[in-house]
C-alpha positions in Angstrom: -12.2 18.0 18.7 -10.8 14.6 17.9 -10.4 13.9 21.7 -14.1 14.9 22.4 -15.4 12.7 19.6 -13.2 9.9 20.7 -14.4 10.1 24.3 -18.0 10.1 23.0 -17.2 7.1 21.0 -15.8 5.2 23.9 -18.9 6.0 26.0 -21.2 4.9 23.3 -19.2 1.8 22.5 -18.8 0.4 26.0 -21.8 2.0 27.8 -24.5 2.0 25.3 -23.6 -0.5 22.7 -24.9 -4.0 22.9 -23.4 -6.7 20.8 -25.8 -8.0 18.2 -27.5 -4.7 17.7 -26.5 -3.9 14.0 -27.6 -0.3 14.2 -25.5 0.4 17.3 -22.5 -1.5 15.9 -22.7 0.2 12.5 -22.9 3.7 14.2 -20.1 3.0 16.5 -17.5 1.6 14.0 -18.2 4.2 11.4 -18.1 7.0 13.8 -14.8 5.7 15.2 -13.3 5.1 11.7 -14.0 8.8 10.4 -12.7 10.3 13.6 -9.6 8.1 13.6 -6.5 9.1 11.6 -6.4 6.5 8.6 -3.2 6.1 6.6 -2.6 3.9 3.6 1.0 3.6 2.6 0.7 2.5 -1.0 -1.7 3.5 -3.8 -0.9 3.6 -7.5 -3.7 5.9 -8.7 -1.1 8.4 -10.0 -0.6 5.9 -12.9 -4.3 6.8 -14.0 -3.5 10.5 -13.7 -0.5 10.0 -15.9 -2.8 8.7 -18.6 -4.9 11.9 -18.4 -7.7 10.9 -16.0 -8.9 13.6 -13.6 -8.7 11.8 -10.2 -10.1 14.8 -8.4 -13.6 13.8 -9.3 -15.4 10.6 -8.4 -15.2 8.0 -11.0 -16.1 4.3 -11.4 -12.6 3.4 -12.6 -10.1 1.7 -10.4 -10.1 1.7 -6.7 -9.8 5.4 -5.8 -9.8 9.1 -6.6 -9.8 12.1 -4.2 -13.6 11.9 -3.6 -13.5 8.2 -2.8 -10.5 8.6 -0.6 -12.4 11.1 1.5 -15.4 8.8 1.5 -13.1 6.0 2.7 -11.9 8.1 5.6 -8.3 8.3 4.4 -6.5 11.1 6.1 -2.9 10.2 4.9 -2.2 8.6 1.5 1.1 7.6 0.2 1.0 8.1 -3.6 3.4 5.6 -5.1 5.7 6.8 -7.9 6.2 3.6 -9.9 8.3 3.9 -13.0 7.9 1.0 -15.5 11.5 -0.2 -15.8 10.9 -1.4 -19.4 8.9 1.5 -20.9 11.2 4.1 -19.2 14.4 2.1 -19.2 16.5 5.0 -20.5 15.0 7.8 -18.3 13.4 6.5 -15.1 14.4 9.6 -13.1 12.7 12.0 -15.5 9.6 9.8 -15.4 9.6 9.9 -11.6 9.9 13.7 -11.6 7.0 13.9 -14.1 4.8 11.7 -11.8 5.8 13.9 -8.8 5.0 17.1 -10.9 1.6 15.6 -11.7 0.8 15.0 -8.0 1.8 18.7 -7.1 -0.4 19.8 -10.0 -3.4 17.9 -8.7 -2.8 19.3 -5.2 -2.6 22.9 -6.6 -6.0 22.4 -8.5 -7.5 21.0 -5.4 -6.0 23.1 -2.6 -9.1 22.8 -0.4 -8.9 18.9 -0.5 -5.3 17.8 -0.5 -1.8 18.9 0.5 1.6 17.3 -0.3 3.3 17.1 3.1 7.0 16.6 3.8 7.3 16.6 7.5 5.1 16.2 10.6 4.4 19.8 11.0 3.0 20.0 7.5 1.1 16.8 8.0 -0.5 18.1 11.3 -1.5 21.3 9.6 -3.2 19.5 6.8 -5.0 17.3 9.1 -6.3 20.1 11.2 -7.7 21.7 7.9 -9.5 18.5 7.0 -7.4 17.9 4.0 -5.9 14.6 2.7 -2.2 14.5 3.4 -0.4 13.3 0.3 3.0 11.7 1.0 5.3 10.8 -1.9 6.8 7.3 -2.0 9.0 6.1 -4.9 8.6 2.4 -5.8 11.9 1.1 -7.1 15.4 2.3 -6.7 16.0 2.3 -10.5 14.4 5.7 -10.4 17.6 7.2 -8.9 19.8 5.9 -11.8 22.6 4.9 -9.6 23.1 8.5 -8.3 23.2 9.8 -4.8 22.7 13.3 -6.2 19.4 12.2 -7.8 18.3 10.7 -4.5 18.9 14.0 -2.9 16.9 15.8 -5.6 14.0 13.4 -5.1 14.1 14.3 -1.4 14.0 18.0 -2.2 10.9 17.2 -4.4 9.2 15.7 -1.4 9.9 12.0 -1.6 9.7 10.5 1.8 10.0 6.8 1.2 12.0 4.8 -1.4 11.4 1.2 -2.1 14.9 -0.1 -2.9 13.7 -2.4 -5.7 10.5 -3.2 -7.6 10.4 -6.7 -9.2 13.5 -5.7 -11.1 16.8 -5.6 -9.3 19.1 -2.6 -9.6 22.9 -2.7 -9.9 23.0 -2.2 -6.2 20.2 -4.2 -4.7 18.5 -7.5 -5.5 14.7 -7.9 -5.7 12.7 -10.7 -4.2 11.7 -11.7 -7.7 15.1 -12.1 -8.9 16.4 -13.7 -5.7 13.7 -16.3 -6.1 13.8 -16.9 -9.8 17.3 -15.7 -11.0 20.1 -16.9 -8.7 22.7 -15.0 -10.8 21.2 -11.7 -9.6 21.4 -12.4 -5.9 23.7 -9.5 -4.9 22.1 -8.3 -1.7 23.2 -4.7 -1.2 26.4 -3.5 -3.0 28.7 -0.9 -1.4 26.8 1.7 -3.4 23.5 0.2 -2.0 24.7 0.6 1.6 25.6 4.2 0.8 22.0 4.7 -0.5 20.6 3.4 2.7 22.9 5.5 4.8 22.0 8.7 2.8 18.3 7.9 3.2 18.8 7.7 7.0 20.7 11.0 6.9 18.1 12.9 4.7 15.0 11.6 6.3 13.7 9.2 3.7 12.0 6.0 5.0 13.6 2.8 3.7 10.9 0.6 2.2 11.8 -3.2 1.9 8.6 -4.3 0.0 9.8 -6.1 -3.2 13.3 -6.4 -1.8 15.1 -9.8 -1.8 16.0 -11.5 1.5 19.7 -11.1 1.1 19.4 -7.4 0.4 16.9 -7.2 3.3 19.3 -8.5 5.8 21.9 -6.2 4.5 19.6 -3.3 5.2 18.7 -4.5 8.6 22.4 -4.5 9.5 23.1 -0.9 8.5 19.9 1.2 9.0 19.8 3.5 11.9 16.3 4.5 11.4 13.0 2.5 11.5 12.2 0.7 8.2 8.9 -0.3 6.6 7.3 -2.7 4.2 4.9 -0.4 2.6 2.7 -3.2 1.0 3.6 -6.7 2.0 1.9 -9.6 3.8 2.7 -12.7 5.7 4.6 -15.6 4.1 3.6 -18.1 6.8 0.0 -17.6 5.9 0.6 -17.2 2.2 3.9 -18.5 0.8 4.6 -16.0 -2.0 8.0 -14.5 -2.7 6.5 -11.0 -2.2 5.6 -11.8 1.4 7.6 -11.5 4.6 8.9 -14.5 6.7 8.5 -14.3 10.4 12.2 -13.4 11.1 11.9 -10.5 8.6 8.8 -9.3 10.3 10.6 -9.5 13.7 13.6 -7.6 12.3 11.4 -4.8 11.0 9.7 -4.5 14.4 13.1 -4.4 16.0 14.1 -1.3 14.1 10.9 0.3 15.3 9.3 -0.1 11.9 6.0 -1.3 10.6 4.6 -3.9 8.1 1.7 -2.4 6.1 -0.4 -5.3 4.9 -1.2 -5.6 1.2 -4.7 -6.2 0.1 -3.9 -8.2 -3.1 -5.7 -11.6 -3.1 -2.7 -13.5 -4.3 -0.6 -12.2 -1.5 -3.0 -13.1 1.3 -4.9 -16.1 0.1 -2.8 -19.3 0.0 -5.6 -21.0 -2.2 -5.5 -18.3 -4.8 -3.4 -20.0 -7.5 -5.3 -23.2 -7.1 -8.6 -21.5 -7.5 -7.3 -19.6 -10.5 -6.2 -22.6 -12.3 -9.6 -24.3 -11.6 -11.4 -21.2 -12.9 -9.3 -20.9 -16.0 -10.2 -24.5 -16.8 -13.9 -23.9 -16.0 -14.0 -20.9 -18.5 -11.7 -22.3 -21.1 -14.6 -23.2 -23.5 -15.9 -19.7 -23.2 -12.5 -18.1 -23.9 -12.1 -20.2 -26.9 -15.6 -19.3 -28.1 -15.0 -15.7 -27.7 -11.7 -15.9 -29.5 -13.3 -17.6 -32.5 -16.4 -15.3 -32.5 -14.3 -12.1 -32.6 -11.4 -13.4 -34.7 -11.5 -10.5 -37.0 -12.6 -7.7 -34.4 -9.8 -7.2 -31.9 -11.7 -4.5 -30.0 -14.8 -6.6 -29.5 -12.5 -9.5 -28.5 -10.7 -7.6 -25.9 -14.0 -6.3 -24.4 -15.5 -9.7 -24.3 -12.3 -11.3 -22.8 -12.3 -8.5 -20.2 -15.8 -9.4 -19.1 -14.8 -13.1 -18.7 -11.7 -12.0 -16.7 -13.8 -9.8 -14.4 -16.0 -12.8 -13.8 -13.0 -14.9 -12.8 -11.7 -12.1 -10.7 -15.0 -11.9 -8.7 -14.9 -15.6 -8.1 -11.3 -15.4 -6.9 -12.0 -12.8 -4.2 -11.3 -14.2 -0.7 -13.3 -13.3 2.4 -12.2 -10.0 4.1 -11.3 -12.1 7.2 -8.4 -13.5 5.2 -6.9 -10.0 5.1 -7.6 -9.5 8.8 -5.8 -12.8 9.5 -2.6 -11.3 8.3 -2.9 -8.2 10.5 -3.8 -10.6 13.5 -0.8 -12.7 12.8 1.6 -9.8 12.8 0.1 -8.4 16.0 0.5 -11.8 17.7 4.1 -12.1 16.4 5.6 -8.7 17.2 2.8 -6.5 18.7 0.2 -4.0 17.6 2.8 -1.3 17.1 4.2 -2.8 14.0 1.3 -3.3 11.6 -0.7 -1.1 9.3 -2.5 -0.8 6.0 -0.8 -0.7 2.6 -3.7 -1.5 0.2 -1.8 -1.3 -3.2 -5.1 0.0 -4.5 -5.0 0.8 -8.2 -2.1 -1.5 -8.5 -3.9 -4.8 -7.9 -6.6 -6.7 -9.8 -8.3 -8.8 -7.2 -9.3 -7.5 -3.7 -11.1 -9.3 -0.9 -14.8 -9.3 -0.6 -16.1 -6.3 1.2 -13.1 -4.3 -0.1 -14.3 -3.3 -3.5 -12.5 0.1 -3.3 -11.2 2.6 -0.9 -14.7 3.6 0.2 -14.9 0.1 1.9 -12.0 0.7 4.3 -14.4 1.2 7.3 -15.1 -2.6 7.0 -11.6 -3.1 8.3 -12.3 -1.1 11.4 -15.5 -3.1 11.9 -13.7 -6.4 11.6 -10.9 -5.4 14.0 -13.6 -4.5 16.6 -15.3 -7.8 16.0 -11.9 -9.5 16.8 -11.7 -7.8 20.1 -9.2 -5.1 19.4 -9.4 -2.1 21.8 -10.1 1.4 20.5 -6.5 2.4 21.1 -5.1 -0.6 19.2 -7.4 0.0 16.2 -6.1 3.6 16.1 -2.6 2.3 15.9 -3.3 -0.1 12.9 -5.4 2.4 11.1 -2.8 5.1 11.0 -1.1 5.7 14.4 1.9 3.5 13.5 2.6 5.2 10.3 2.5 8.6 12.0 5.0 7.4 14.5 7.5 6.2 11.9 6.9 9.3 9.7 7.7 11.6 12.6 10.7 9.6 13.6 12.3 9.4 10.1 11.0 12.5 8.3 10.9 14.9 11.2 
């Protein structure tokens, strides 16, 4: 059926479509988007589920839920298991398991909508049934508590990628944040860290280098035998932020056969973000001061009023969607279309580009890619094909 629909799309797009006709263009890109396999490699919506929210119904909170994922055309969603390293300092492994259990519980209650998949056979089956394919990714190696056995247990629970660090370093891998701000924590990968990577290769867990420090990154590249990914990172050359990847890192990921999945967060894609933020904070300083004085004795009212001001600032900070597409373009030109995809970081970020209010706006990326001259085959790769390739290679 996908082939039939795709053939029909190609006919319409090239034979019937006329550039400048909004109705034809809208029909074409939407039809293509919903027929393509769309994968997003990082979403933090599980954090809302852990607070008791029912993410199986459509809500107005955050960026996503099961209903909105479907509306956005998402076929494969990696649900991030992020364990707050401060709040759960003593038991991060248990917290990770609790989050994984929550995802399985959501899947059981919504068996007609979503399946947790652990390999390509399960993924293909879920796709054929029209379900969202849920992949489990752990964000931060502190969750394994310095234990290969706990890494193995997470694999048995369905974890199929592991980000070696979050902003906090582990005893065995240094983060980008620490390598940038705390030179005393620049360790790269320790001998144990190298064993972790080797065990991940052996088990079939994708190595995720988002948040990882440069020294640790290059240690990973030296020893991995499988493709690696950056699940939610953007381009340093376009936006110099420690969370982004330099050209040589992007090339190295591509050389492993891996993929950079571009993060949607405005601060990581817009080089003018911090300048604009400082200007806006100054612009609204008097209003913040006024709100603080007005609600001095009512903290709840103060928080609500302050939040409204923050939302106003966030709206003015949003860059055009083309800024996000620029990062995709840059990676394609640097290493080719086989090595870029989408890693939104939805429900983990505060400011998104314009025309990308939440996951239901994903078709706008498809539209923009066609506007930039990408072929249907290349758009398919960016939307999900590249993730599918790596998932099959590493996870089986």
